[in-house]
C-alpha positions, 0 to 999 in steps of 0.5 A: 514483512512490511511493504510500501505501495506507491499509488499515483494520485491521492486516495479519498477516504472511501478508497482508503477504507479498502486498505484497512490495516494500512497507513496512508501518507501523501508523498508529493503527487502520490499516496504511499500505503504501508502495512504488514503482509503475511505471505505471498497470497496476501501480497497478491490480494493487495495487488489485486485490490489495487488493480480492481479499484483502477489505481495506478501502481507506481512502485512496491517495496519491501521495507526492512523493519527498524532494528531499534523497534 
């Protein structure tokens, strides 16, 4: 499944590297990380990484894949 994680503020290059495999796009005052999550354990791992880095998680959304792709 594809997930979007909205993080408060903008992430520097070093912090972005902690989320390899994710696309990082600024959106207003926030940063949106988008990437594929294999299972519940991987989702918990990303959430733990966000917490460990002291980032403020605003929202998590599961994204439906585009049927045209």
